[in-house]
C-alpha positions, 0 to 999 in steps of 0.5 A: 112406691114405684121406682120413679117415685123413689128416684124422684125424691132422690132427685129433689134432694140432689137439686136442693144440695146443688142449689144450696149456698156455699157453706163455711167449709166450701168457702174455706176449701176454695181458699185452700185451693187458690193457695195450692194453685199459686204453689203449683208450677206453671208447667203443671197448670199448662199440662192440665189446661192443654189436656182439658182443651184437647178433651173438649175438642175430642168430645165435640168433634171426635169419634173416640167416644161415640161408639156407644149406640142408644139402648132402646126398649128398656124401662128406666129401672133396667137402664139404671141398673145397667148404668150403676154397674157401668159406674162401678166398673169405671170406678175400679178402672180409674182407681187402678190407673190412679194407683199405677200413676201415683206410684210413679211419682211426679211425672207419672202423675202428670200423665194421670190427668189425660188418662183420667179425663178419657176414662170419665168421658168414656163413662159419660158417653156410655151412660148417655147411650144407656139412657137412650140418647144418641151421642153422635148428636152434637147437642148430646155431647154438649150436654155431657160437657155440662154434666162434667162441668156441673160435677166439678165446679164450685158452688157458685158455678155449679148453680149457673151450669144447673140452670143452663141444663134445665129444660135442655130439650127445649133449649138445644136448638139454640145452642152454639155450633162452634167450639169457640163459643163454648167457654172452655176456659172457665170449664178447665179452671173449675175442673182444675180447681176442684181436683187440685186438692184431691190430687196434689198428694198423688205426686208425693213419694210413698203415699202417691199410689194410695192417694191416686187410687182413692182420689180417682175412685171418688171423682168417678163416683161423683161424676157418675152420680151427677150424670144419673141425676142430670138424665133423671132431670131430663126424663121427668122434664120430658114426662111432664111436657108429654103429660101437659100436651096430653092434658091440653089435647084432652081439654080441646076434645072435650070443648069440641064435644 
């Protein structure tokens, strides 16, 4: 079995899980999250919303995350070996940051949100570049935001995001060029709802450090896996398109002869 055959089966299973209908546990978790949201102070919601909005603008128009250059002339297997190592490094960084801010209590935990967002975005830009994509391209940055949204959305919303990401390279030229056209409100709400349950305990005394470290480690792990599957999806989509064009050209040549 070749490497591409192996990861094709992994990709198909991931697609199945992504498009699967919400389970009873998913629905129950969603209700718990909504209850938690109603208990969290408005200033916490405001701080998270502001941090996410600023991050979206930085990703789309800033230069803070665009230092990575596309990696060229590597096989897919070698690219993914590098990416897996990068993800491991970012998981350790996120865990250390979560442990420090968790130990600091409520105010330090508030500071964790923008720090964690920055770590996650830096990782996504590194992953994109290692797959060979130019992250200076606005459309690649928008794809990165979709990956982020796919990783941290409810079952219902993740299906919608997944469908938007299908055949991305064909759709890219139709994408909005104005940040106001990007639905950042839904973006931040979905992310906030997803992490509240995992991160709320980080603000509690004594256990905050341990919870912060584990939560950050798992959140970065999930994002890294989602990113790899998203770029695999594009890889195989492009491969299929090239094969289809070659088949048409071969047919045309035979028809002439």
